C-alpha positions as a Markdown table, in Angstrom:
| # | Residue | x | y | z |
|---|---|---|---|---|
| 1 | Met | 118.8 | 80.9 | 68.7 |
| 2 | Phe | 118.3 | 82.3 | 65.1 |
| 3 | Gly | 121.1 | 84.9 | 65.7 |
| 4 | Leu | 123.5 | 82.2 | 66.6 |
| 5 | Trp | 122.7 | 80.2 | 63.4 |
| 6 | Phe | 122.9 | 83.3 | 61.3 |
| 7 | Ser | 126.4 | 84.1 | 62.8 |
| 8 | Ile | 127.7 | 80.6 | 62.2 |
| 9 | Ile | 126.4 | 80.4 | 58.6 |
| 10 | Gly | 127.8 | 83.9 | 58.0 |
| 11 | Leu | 131.3 | 83.0 | 59.4 |
| 12 | Ile | 131.3 | 79.9 | 57.2 |
| 13 | Phe | 130.4 | 81.8 | 54.0 |
| 14 | Gly | 132.7 | 84.7 | 55.0 |
| 15 | Val | 135.7 | 82.4 | 55.3 |
| 16 | Ile | 134.9 | 80.6 | 52.0 |
| 17 | Cys | 134.4 | 83.9 | 50.2 |
| 18 | Ser | 137.6 | 85.3 | 51.7 |
| 19 | Tyr | 139.6 | 82.3 | 50.5 |
| 20 | Thr | 138.0 | 82.4 | 47.0 |
| 21 | Ala | 138.7 | 86.1 | 46.7 |
| 22 | Lys | 142.4 | 85.5 | 47.6 |
| 23 | Glu | 142.6 | 82.9 | 44.9 |
| 24 | Lys | 141.1 | 85.4 | 42.4 |
| 25 | Asn | 143.3 | 88.3 | 43.5 |
| 26 | Arg | 140.4 | 90.3 | 45.0 |
| 27 | Ala | 140.0 | 92.1 | 48.3 |
| 28 | Gln | 139.7 | 89.5 | 51.0 |
| 29 | Lys | 138.3 | 91.7 | 53.8 |
| 30 | Glu | 135.5 | 93.1 | 51.7 |
| 31 | Trp | 134.5 | 89.7 | 50.3 |
| 32 | Phe | 134.5 | 88.3 | 53.9 |
| 33 | Ile | 132.0 | 91.0 | 54.9 |
| 34 | Leu | 129.9 | 90.4 | 51.8 |
| 35 | Gly | 130.0 | 86.7 | 52.5 |
| 36 | Phe | 129.0 | 87.1 | 56.1 |
| 37 | Ile | 126.0 | 89.3 | 55.2 |
| 38 | Phe | 124.7 | 87.9 | 51.9 |
| 39 | Ser | 126.0 | 84.3 | 52.3 |
| 40 | Ala | 125.5 | 82.1 | 49.2 |
| 41 | Leu | 124.6 | 85.1 | 46.9 |
| 42 | Ser | 128.0 | 86.7 | 47.4 |
| 43 | Leu | 129.8 | 83.3 | 46.9 |
| 44 | Leu | 127.9 | 82.8 | 43.6 |
| 45 | Leu | 128.8 | 86.3 | 42.5 |
| 46 | Leu | 132.4 | 85.8 | 43.3 |
| 47 | Leu | 132.5 | 82.5 | 41.4 |
| 48 | Ile | 131.0 | 84.2 | 38.4 |
| 49 | Leu | 133.5 | 87.1 | 38.3 |
| 50 | Pro | 136.7 | 86.5 | 36.3 |
| 51 | Asp | 140.1 | 86.6 | 37.9 |
| 52 | Ile | 141.7 | 90.0 | 38.1 |
| 53 | Lys | 145.1 | 88.6 | 36.9 |
| 54 | Asp | 143.4 | 87.0 | 33.9 |
| 55 | Asp | 144.1 | 89.4 | 31.0 |
| 56 | Ser | 142.1 | 87.5 | 28.4 |
| 57 | Tyr | 138.9 | 89.1 | 29.3 |
| 58 | Thr | 140.4 | 92.6 | 29.1 |
| 59 | Thr | 142.1 | 91.8 | 25.8 |
| 60 | Ile | 138.8 | 90.7 | 24.2 |
| 61 | Ile | 137.1 | 93.9 | 25.3 |
| 62 | Leu | 140.0 | 96.1 | 24.1 |
| 63 | Glu | 140.0 | 94.3 | 20.7 |
| 64 | Lys | 136.2 | 94.9 | 20.3 |
| 65 | Leu | 136.7 | 98.6 | 21.1 |
| 66 | Asn | 139.4 | 99.1 | 18.5 |
């Protein structure tokens, strides 16, 4: 019974992580797998990471290096 609950929760978090990764221009398949295995931890990490298309973070770092 525990395995069934683990699978259901893993699928739910996997789908949520996959959708969030798509919105942030990140790899959907990899984030689905991470969401399935690590559940809320991977979702939290994904929400903390900046968007890939957002150049403001890269610009700030490049300005500090120069």
